C-alpha positions as CSV (number, residue, x, y, z in Angstrom):
1,M,0.0,-0.1,-0.1
2,L,1.1,3.5,-0.7
3,E,3.6,5.0,1.8
4,I,3.1,8.8,1.7
5,A,5.8,9.8,4.3
6,N,8.2,11.9,2.2
7,H,11.3,10.4,0.5
8,T,13.5,11.1,-2.3
9,V,12.5,9.3,-5.7
10,F,15.9,8.8,-7.7
11,I,15.4,9.0,-11.4
12,Y,17.7,6.3,-13.3
13,G,15.4,6.2,-16.5
14,N,14.6,2.3,-16.5
15,S,13.3,1.7,-12.8
16,L,10.3,4.3,-12.3
17,T,7.1,3.0,-10.7
18,M,3.3,3.8,-10.9
19,E,3.7,4.3,-7.0
20,E,6.7,6.7,-7.2
21,V,4.7,8.8,-9.8
22,V,1.7,9.1,-7.8
23,K,4.2,10.1,-4.6
24,V,5.6,12.8,-6.9
25,A,2.6,13.9,-8.7
26,R,0.2,14.1,-5.5
27,Y,2.3,14.2,-2.6
28,H,5.5,16.2,-3.8
29,H,8.0,13.9,-2.9
30,H,11.7,15.1,-3.5
31,V,13.2,14.1,-6.9
32,E,16.9,13.3,-7.8
33,L,18.9,12.3,-10.7
34,S,21.2,9.4,-10.4
35,E,24.9,9.7,-10.9
36,E,24.4,7.0,-13.5
37,S,21.9,8.8,-15.4
38,C,24.2,12.0,-15.2
39,R,26.9,10.0,-17.1
40,K,24.7,8.8,-19.6
41,V,23.3,12.3,-20.4
42,E,26.6,14.2,-20.5
43,H,28.2,11.2,-22.9
44,T,25.3,11.7,-25.4
45,R,25.3,15.4,-25.5
46,N,29.0,15.2,-26.1
47,Y,28.2,13.4,-29.1
48,V,25.4,15.8,-30.3
49,E,28.4,18.3,-30.3
50,K,30.7,16.4,-32.0
51,L,27.7,16.0,-34.9
52,L,27.1,19.6,-35.0
53,R,31.0,20.4,-35.4
54,E,31.1,18.0,-38.3
55,K,27.8,19.5,-39.9
56,K,26.2,16.4,-40.3
57,V,22.6,16.3,-41.6
58,V,20.6,15.0,-38.7
59,Y,16.7,15.2,-38.2
60,G,16.0,17.8,-35.3
61,L,19.6,18.9,-35.1
62,T,20.2,20.4,-38.4
63,T,16.7,20.1,-40.4
64,G,13.5,21.3,-39.8
65,F,10.7,19.1,-38.5
66,G,7.7,17.1,-39.7
67,K,7.2,18.0,-43.4
68,F,10.4,20.2,-43.2
69,S,12.3,17.4,-42.3
70,D,14.2,17.8,-45.6
71,T,15.0,21.5,-45.0
72,Y,18.9,22.1,-43.7
73,I,19.1,24.5,-41.1
74,S,22.9,26.3,-40.4
75,P,24.5,25.6,-37.3
76,E,24.0,29.7,-36.5
77,D,20.4,29.2,-36.6
78,T,19.9,26.0,-34.5
79,K,18.8,28.2,-31.4
80,T,16.4,29.9,-33.3
81,L,15.1,26.8,-34.8
82,Q,14.3,25.2,-31.2
83,L,13.0,28.3,-29.7
84,N,10.5,28.5,-33.0
85,L,9.5,24.7,-32.3
86,I,8.3,25.5,-29.1
87,R,6.5,28.7,-29.8
88,S,4.9,27.4,-32.8
89,H,3.9,23.9,-31.2
90,S,2.4,25.8,-28.2
91,C,-1.1,25.5,-29.6
92,G,-3.2,23.8,-26.6
93,I,-6.8,24.2,-26.2
94,G,-9.3,24.1,-23.2
95,A,-8.7,24.1,-19.7
96,P,-5.3,23.2,-17.8
97,F,-4.5,20.2,-16.6
98,P,-4.7,19.5,-12.8
99,E,-1.4,20.4,-11.1
100,E,-1.0,16.7,-10.2
101,T,-1.1,15.7,-13.8
102,V,1.4,18.4,-14.8
103,R,3.8,17.3,-12.1
104,A,3.6,13.7,-13.3
105,I,4.2,14.8,-17.0
106,L,7.3,16.3,-15.7
107,L,8.4,13.5,-13.8
108,L,7.7,11.0,-16.9
109,R,9.6,13.3,-19.3
110,I,12.6,13.7,-17.0
111,N,12.7,9.8,-16.4
112,A,12.7,9.4,-20.3
113,L,15.3,11.9,-21.0
114,A,17.5,10.4,-18.0
115,L,17.9,7.5,-20.1
116,G,20.6,9.2,-22.2
117,Y,19.2,8.9,-25.9
118,S,17.9,12.4,-26.3
119,G,21.0,14.7,-26.7
120,I,20.1,17.5,-24.3
121,R,22.3,19.1,-21.8
122,L,22.5,18.0,-18.3
123,E,21.5,21.4,-17.1
124,V,18.3,21.2,-18.9
125,L,17.4,18.4,-17.1
126,R,18.4,19.8,-13.8
127,L,16.0,22.7,-14.2
128,M,13.1,20.5,-14.9
129,I,13.8,18.6,-11.8
130,E,14.0,21.9,-9.7
131,L,10.5,22.5,-11.1
132,L,9.2,19.5,-9.3
133,N,11.0,20.2,-6.2
134,R,10.4,23.8,-5.9
135,G,6.7,23.8,-6.7
136,V,6.7,25.5,-10.2
137,V,3.9,23.8,-12.4
138,P,3.4,25.0,-15.9
139,V,-0.1,25.6,-17.1
140,I,-0.4,23.1,-19.8
141,P,-3.9,22.9,-21.8
142,E,-5.5,19.7,-21.9
143,K,-6.6,19.2,-25.3
144,G,-4.4,19.7,-28.7
145,S,-2.5,16.5,-28.8
146,L,-3.1,13.7,-31.4
147,G,-0.6,11.3,-29.6
148,A,2.0,11.3,-32.5
149,S,4.5,12.6,-32.9
150,G,4.1,12.2,-29.1
151,D,2.1,15.1,-27.2
152,L,3.7,18.0,-29.1
153,A,1.4,20.6,-28.3
154,P,0.8,20.1,-24.5
155,L,4.8,19.3,-23.9
156,S,5.6,22.7,-25.7
157,H,3.6,24.6,-23.0
158,M,5.6,22.7,-20.4
159,V,8.8,24.0,-22.2
160,L,7.6,27.4,-22.4
161,V,8.3,27.9,-18.8
162,L,11.4,26.6,-19.0
163,I,12.6,29.3,-21.3
164,G,10.9,31.9,-19.4
165,E,7.7,32.2,-21.3
166,G,4.3,30.8,-21.0
167,E,2.4,30.3,-17.5
168,A,3.0,28.3,-14.2
169,Y,1.4,27.8,-10.9
170,Y,3.7,28.7,-7.9
171,R,2.1,28.1,-4.6
172,G,-1.3,27.8,-6.0
173,V,-1.0,31.3,-8.1
174,R,-1.1,31.5,-11.8
175,L,1.8,33.5,-13.0
176,P,3.7,34.5,-16.0
177,G,6.4,31.7,-16.5
178,A,9.4,33.9,-16.1
179,E,7.9,35.3,-12.7
180,A,7.0,32.0,-11.4
181,L,10.7,30.8,-12.1
182,A,12.2,33.9,-10.4
183,K,10.0,33.6,-7.3
184,A,11.4,29.8,-7.0
185,G,15.0,31.4,-7.4
186,L,15.4,29.6,-10.8
187,T,17.0,30.9,-14.2
188,P,15.4,30.1,-17.4
189,I,17.5,28.3,-20.0
190,V,18.3,28.8,-23.7
191,L,17.8,25.9,-26.0
192,E,20.4,24.3,-28.0
193,A,20.4,22.2,-30.9
194,K,18.2,19.1,-30.4
195,E,17.0,20.2,-27.0
196,G,13.4,21.4,-28.2
197,L,12.6,18.5,-29.8
198,A,14.0,16.1,-27.2
199,L,11.6,18.0,-24.7
200,I,8.3,17.6,-26.5
201,N,8.3,14.5,-28.8
202,G,7.2,11.9,-26.5
203,T,4.0,10.0,-24.9
204,Q,4.4,11.3,-21.5
205,V,1.3,13.4,-21.3
206,M,-0.9,10.3,-22.4
207,T,1.2,8.1,-20.2
208,A,0.9,10.6,-17.1
209,V,-2.8,10.9,-17.4
210,G,-3.0,7.1,-18.0
211,T,-0.9,6.3,-14.8
212,L,-2.9,8.3,-12.4
213,A,-6.2,7.2,-13.9
214,C,-5.0,3.4,-13.6
215,W,-3.7,4.0,-10.2
216,D,-7.3,5.1,-9.3
217,A,-8.7,2.3,-11.2
218,L,-6.7,-0.4,-9.3
219,K,-8.1,0.9,-6.1
220,L,-11.6,1.2,-7.7
221,A,-11.4,-2.5,-8.5
222,D,-10.6,-3.5,-4.8
223,W,-13.6,-1.1,-3.8
224,A,-16.0,-2.8,-6.2
225,D,-15.4,-6.3,-4.5
226,C,-16.3,-4.5,-1.1
227,A,-19.4,-2.9,-2.7
228,A,-20.7,-6.1,-4.1
229,A,-20.0,-8.2,-0.7
230,L,-22.0,-5.6,1.3
231,T,-24.9,-5.6,-1.4
232,C,-24.9,-9.2,-1.4
233,E,-25.7,-9.3,2.2
234,A,-28.2,-6.5,2.1
235,L,-30.1,-8.5,-0.7
236,L,-29.7,-12.0,0.9
237,A,-27.9,-13.3,-1.8
238,V,-26.9,-17.0,-2.4
239,R,-23.3,-17.6,-1.1
240,D,-22.9,-20.6,-3.2
241,A,-22.0,-18.6,-6.4
242,F,-18.9,-17.6,-4.9
243,D,-17.8,-21.1,-4.1
244,P,-14.1,-21.8,-5.1
245,A,-15.1,-25.1,-7.0
246,T,-17.0,-22.8,-9.9
247,H,-14.2,-20.6,-10.1
248,A,-11.6,-23.4,-10.2
249,V,-12.9,-24.8,-13.4
250,R,-12.7,-21.4,-14.9
251,P,-9.1,-20.1,-13.7
252,H,-9.0,-16.6,-14.8
253,K,-7.0,-15.0,-12.2
254,G,-9.1,-11.9,-11.5
255,Q,-12.3,-13.7,-11.5
256,Q,-10.9,-16.2,-8.6
257,Q,-9.8,-13.1,-6.7
258,A,-13.1,-11.4,-6.8
259,A,-15.1,-14.6,-5.8
260,G,-12.4,-15.1,-3.0
261,N,-12.7,-11.3,-2.0
262,I,-16.7,-11.5,-1.7
263,R,-16.5,-15.0,-0.2
264,N,-14.0,-14.0,2.6
265,L,-15.6,-10.4,3.2
266,T,-18.9,-12.0,4.0
267,A,-17.7,-15.0,5.8
268,G,-19.6,-15.7,9.0
269,S,-22.6,-13.6,7.7
270,T,-26.1,-14.6,8.8
271,L,-27.5,-12.7,6.0
272,M,-26.1,-14.6,3.2
273,T,-28.3,-17.6,2.2
274,N,-27.7,-21.2,0.9
275,Q,-28.9,-22.5,-2.5
276,G,-32.4,-23.2,-2.5
277,E,-33.1,-21.4,0.8
278,K,-34.7,-18.5,-0.5
279,R,-34.0,-19.0,-4.2
280,V,-32.1,-21.0,-6.4
281,Q,-30.1,-18.4,-7.8
282,D,-29.5,-14.6,-8.0
283,A,-29.6,-11.6,-10.7
284,Y,-26.4,-11.5,-12.8
285,S,-25.5,-8.3,-11.0
286,L,-25.0,-10.3,-7.6
287,R,-24.2,-13.9,-9.0
288,C,-22.0,-12.9,-11.8
289,A,-19.9,-10.3,-10.0
290,P,-16.7,-12.3,-9.7
291,Q,-16.9,-12.7,-13.6
292,V,-17.4,-9.0,-14.3
293,H,-15.2,-7.7,-11.7
294,G,-12.5,-10.3,-12.5
295,A,-12.4,-9.3,-16.1
296,S,-11.7,-5.9,-15.3
297,R,-9.1,-6.8,-12.6
298,D,-7.2,-8.9,-15.5
299,A,-7.6,-6.0,-17.8
300,L,-6.2,-3.5,-15.1
301,A,-3.1,-5.8,-14.7
302,Y,-2.4,-5.8,-18.4
303,I,-2.8,-1.7,-18.6
304,A,-0.5,-1.3,-15.7
305,E,2.1,-3.5,-17.5
306,R,1.9,-1.6,-20.6
307,L,2.1,1.9,-18.4
308,N,5.2,0.4,-16.6
309,I,6.9,-0.1,-19.9
310,E,6.0,3.3,-21.5
311,M,7.1,5.2,-18.5
312,N,10.5,3.6,-18.5
313,S,11.2,4.1,-22.5
314,A,12.9,6.4,-24.4
315,T,9.9,7.8,-26.9
316,D,11.5,10.9,-28.7
317,N,12.9,11.0,-32.3
318,P,15.5,10.8,-33.4
319,L,17.4,8.7,-31.0
320,I,20.8,9.0,-30.4
321,F,23.2,5.8,-29.7
322,A,26.2,7.6,-29.0
323,D,28.2,4.3,-28.1
324,E,27.8,3.4,-31.6
325,E,27.8,6.8,-33.0
326,R,24.5,6.4,-34.6
327,V,21.4,8.5,-34.9
328,I,18.1,6.9,-35.9
329,S,14.8,8.4,-36.9
330,G,12.2,6.1,-36.1
331,G,8.7,6.1,-34.4
332,N,8.9,5.6,-30.7
333,F,6.8,8.7,-30.1
334,H,3.8,7.1,-31.5
335,G,1.2,6.4,-28.8
336,Q,-0.8,3.3,-30.0
337,P,1.1,1.4,-27.3
338,I,-0.7,3.5,-24.7
339,A,-3.8,4.5,-26.7
340,L,-5.2,1.0,-26.9
341,P,-4.6,0.2,-23.3
342,M,-6.3,3.8,-22.4
343,D,-9.6,2.4,-24.4
344,H,-9.3,-0.6,-22.7
345,L,-9.3,1.3,-19.1
346,S,-12.0,3.2,-20.1
347,V,-14.1,0.2,-21.0
348,C,-13.3,-1.9,-17.9
349,A,-13.8,1.2,-15.4
350,A,-17.2,1.8,-17.2
351,E,-18.1,-1.8,-16.6
352,L,-17.6,-1.4,-12.9
353,A,-20.1,1.1,-12.8
354,D,-22.5,-0.5,-15.2
355,I,-22.9,-3.7,-12.8
356,A,-23.0,-1.4,-9.7
357,E,-25.9,0.8,-10.8
358,R,-27.8,-2.7,-11.3
359,R,-27.0,-3.4,-8.0
360,I,-28.2,-0.2,-6.8
361,E,-31.4,-0.6,-8.5
362,R,-32.2,-3.9,-6.8
363,L,-31.4,-2.4,-3.5
364,V,-33.7,0.4,-3.9
365,N,-36.7,-1.3,-5.8
366,P,-39.1,-2.9,-3.7
367,H,-40.1,-5.3,-6.2
368,L,-36.2,-6.7,-6.2
369,N,-35.5,-6.8,-2.8
370,E,-36.9,-8.9,-0.1
371,G,-38.0,-7.3,3.2
372,L,-36.8,-3.7,2.4
373,P,-38.9,-0.7,2.0
374,P,-39.4,1.1,-1.0
375,F,-36.2,3.4,-1.8
376,L,-34.6,2.5,1.7
377,T,-37.0,5.0,3.6
378,N,-39.6,4.0,6.2
379,N,-41.8,6.8,5.3
380,G,-42.2,6.4,1.3
381,G,-44.3,9.0,-0.1
382,L,-43.4,12.0,2.4
383,Q,-39.9,10.7,2.0
384,S,-38.2,9.7,-1.1
385,G,-35.1,8.1,0.4
386,F,-32.5,6.8,-2.1
387,M,-34.7,7.1,-5.2
388,I,-32.9,9.6,-7.1
389,A,-29.5,8.2,-6.0
390,Q,-30.5,5.7,-8.6
391,Y,-31.0,8.2,-11.1
392,A,-27.8,9.9,-10.3
393,A,-26.1,6.6,-10.6
394,A,-27.9,5.9,-13.9
395,A,-26.8,9.4,-15.5
396,V,-23.3,8.8,-14.8
397,V,-23.4,5.1,-15.9
398,S,-24.9,6.7,-19.5
399,E,-22.3,9.2,-19.7
400,N,-19.5,6.5,-19.3
401,K,-21.1,4.7,-22.1
402,S,-20.5,7.6,-24.4
403,L,-17.0,8.4,-22.9
404,A,-15.9,4.7,-23.5
405,H,-16.1,4.9,-27.4
406,P,-12.6,4.2,-28.3
407,A,-10.3,7.0,-29.5
408,S,-7.7,4.9,-30.8
409,V,-10.1,3.9,-33.8
410,D,-9.6,7.6,-35.2
411,S,-6.8,9.0,-36.9
412,I,-6.5,12.6,-38.9
413,P,-3.4,12.8,-40.6
414,S,-1.2,16.2,-40.0
415,S,1.9,17.7,-40.9
416,G,1.2,17.8,-44.6
417,N,0.4,13.9,-44.7
418,Q,3.9,13.4,-43.1
419,E,2.3,12.3,-39.9
420,D,-0.5,10.3,-41.7
421,H,-1.4,8.1,-38.7
422,V,-1.8,9.1,-35.2
423,S,-2.9,7.4,-32.0
424,M,-5.4,9.9,-30.3
425,G,-4.0,8.2,-27.2
426,T,-4.3,11.5,-24.9
427,I,-7.8,11.8,-25.6
428,G,-8.3,8.1,-24.7
429,A,-6.4,8.7,-21.6
430,R,-8.2,11.8,-20.5
431,K,-11.5,10.0,-21.1
432,A,-10.5,7.0,-19.1
433,G,-9.6,9.5,-16.3
434,Q,-13.3,10.8,-16.4
435,I,-14.8,7.6,-16.6
436,V,-12.7,6.5,-13.4
437,D,-14.0,9.4,-11.4
438,N,-17.6,8.6,-12.5
439,T,-17.1,5.2,-11.2
440,Y,-16.0,6.2,-8.0
441,A,-19.3,8.1,-7.7
442,V,-21.3,5.2,-8.5
443,L,-19.7,3.0,-6.2
444,A,-20.2,5.4,-3.5
445,I,-23.8,5.6,-4.1
446,E,-23.9,1.6,-4.1
447,L,-21.9,1.7,-0.5
448,L,-24.3,4.1,0.9
449,C,-27.4,2.3,-0.3
450,A,-25.9,-0.9,0.7
451,A,-25.3,0.4,4.2
452,Q,-28.9,2.0,4.4
453,A,-30.3,-1.5,3.7
454,I,-28.0,-3.2,6.4
455,D,-29.7,-0.6,8.8
456,F,-32.6,-2.2,8.2
457,R,-31.4,-5.9,8.4
458,G,-29.2,-5.5,11.2
459,A,-25.4,-4.6,11.0
460,Q,-24.9,-7.4,13.8
461,R,-25.8,-9.9,11.2
462,L,-23.0,-8.9,8.8
463,G,-19.7,-11.0,8.0
464,K,-16.3,-10.1,9.7
465,G,-15.1,-7.9,6.6
466,T,-18.3,-6.3,5.8
467,K,-18.9,-5.2,9.4
468,W,-15.7,-3.5,9.3
469,L,-16.7,-1.7,6.1
470,Y,-20.1,-0.9,7.3
471,D,-18.6,0.9,10.5
472,R,-16.0,2.8,8.8
473,L,-19.0,4.0,6.1
474,R,-21.0,5.2,9.0
475,E,-18.1,6.9,10.7
476,Q,-17.9,9.0,7.5
477,V,-21.9,9.3,6.8
478,A,-24.8,9.0,9.2
479,A,-27.8,6.8,8.1
480,V,-30.3,8.7,6.4
481,K,-33.5,8.8,8.8
482,E,-35.2,11.6,6.9
483,D,-34.5,13.4,3.4
484,R,-31.7,15.3,3.0
485,V,-29.3,16.6,0.4
486,L,-27.3,13.3,-0.6
487,S,-24.8,14.8,-3.0
488,G,-22.4,15.7,-0.3
489,D,-22.4,12.3,1.3
490,F,-21.8,10.5,-2.3
491,A,-18.7,13.1,-2.9
492,A,-17.4,12.4,0.8
493,I,-17.4,8.7,0.5
494,A,-16.0,8.9,-2.9
495,E,-12.9,11.1,-1.8
496,W,-12.6,8.7,1.3
497,M,-12.5,5.7,-1.0
498,K,-9.4,7.6,-2.8
499,E,-7.4,8.2,0.5
500,P,-4.4,6.3,1.0
501,G,-4.4,3.3,3.1
502,V,-8.2,3.1,3.8
503,L,-8.6,-0.3,3.1
504,D,-5.4,-1.3,5.4
505,G,-7.6,-2.0,8.2
506,L,-9.8,-4.4,6.5
507,L,-6.7,-6.1,4.9
508,A,-5.8,-6.7,8.4
509,Q,-9.1,-8.3,9.3
510,V,-9.8,-10.8,6.4
511,P,-7.8,-12.2,3.6
512,F,-8.2,-9.9,0.7
513,S,-6.6,-10.0,-2.9
514,T,-6.0,-6.3,-3.6
515,C,-4.7,-4.9,-7.0
516,M,-3.2,-2.6,-5.2
517,K,0.4,-4.6,-5.2
């Protein structure tokens, strides 16, 4: 589980973890460049200087960009070339990314450059690290990236601050970039050959957005099992559906984990029923929870693996292999390896909300729950109880369905048809983040509806794990005895679910397979 006590995250270029990204982005952990990376960066820069002295024709060093890759640029114009690149590519649109996202973007770009294949000077990398450590956060509009050649437009806005232009937040105040640097005791840089291109030609925006969204979704998958378990008890579910024998003969790992979690959370419950006791089998939203949740768990494991590879990769162009004295123009900036997982993240998070909303309906609908009052209120008619809570969940689920349409199936050529296939991965990552947030809201509604139903059933009849969960929910939000504004309750639970270490107490109570490895 995430430890948020501050410590230093060392940058090597090839070993950064999702947890370290979260620590730096959200909890402002200190960042330091390893000595090994310093040596690699300086070695590659020395080779770049050699190429410049020899007046070699190399893309991005002595040529224009994109469609202008065949246009030679003289050595005396290289600084102007890099400056023009950043200014002309700063075409972002829309609201700024949250500060935590920008901090993740900075960290991931630092990590990629630290591999030593990009050709920038060490002082540029150190300035980027100082932005993180001193709290200077560039203002980056969230729209405008095609996801190939990398995240050009948003990363250009990041670089504007490095050269004393653009805008940045410093201690929560939005300032001109030069002023933000000055207040932090920092001096702008002048970009030299290759540096502008090295700073903006990569997938760090989509990967940063995706990493934070995936981290939250991994936690969300744990909460989905918790919510389903509490709902199962509230609805007197048949425990046989979670029997390990069923899941052993279809051994998907996530399915087995989800079934085990629900089984362990409800162990000792007198609310769960046996097959044939009240009914032979339950509706799919209860009986098939392990299969649905488990599929999302397995998908999230794959997505996290892709993100871990990408955050430790060199994704710009050209790549400089100084030891071999080679410069290779390729396509590592193309976002497709992340675009597809981001669309998958959207779908697997949306499905957790889909099935949760159906369980909410069963909790509040008197035709679908045995012995519970309509809409979980004792004074129906005068009181509406949780009637509109289900409406709200349904609205969010419907919104998720629209957002989950894959971005990666679209491509619009750009740069005079030189860049004739693009990934749209950053759009996919942004949509995935919205869906994850929406799904937290739906699960918060399910948790509170289930807790309200348990108030009628009797909390003393819960299993050991679900009793712990119910008690923690009631510490956060009181039972609804008469109608009140519920939106604040749902928001409070959604935020509580995201807090570090919230489920640590549960893990100490019962066996639980967490996604948060």
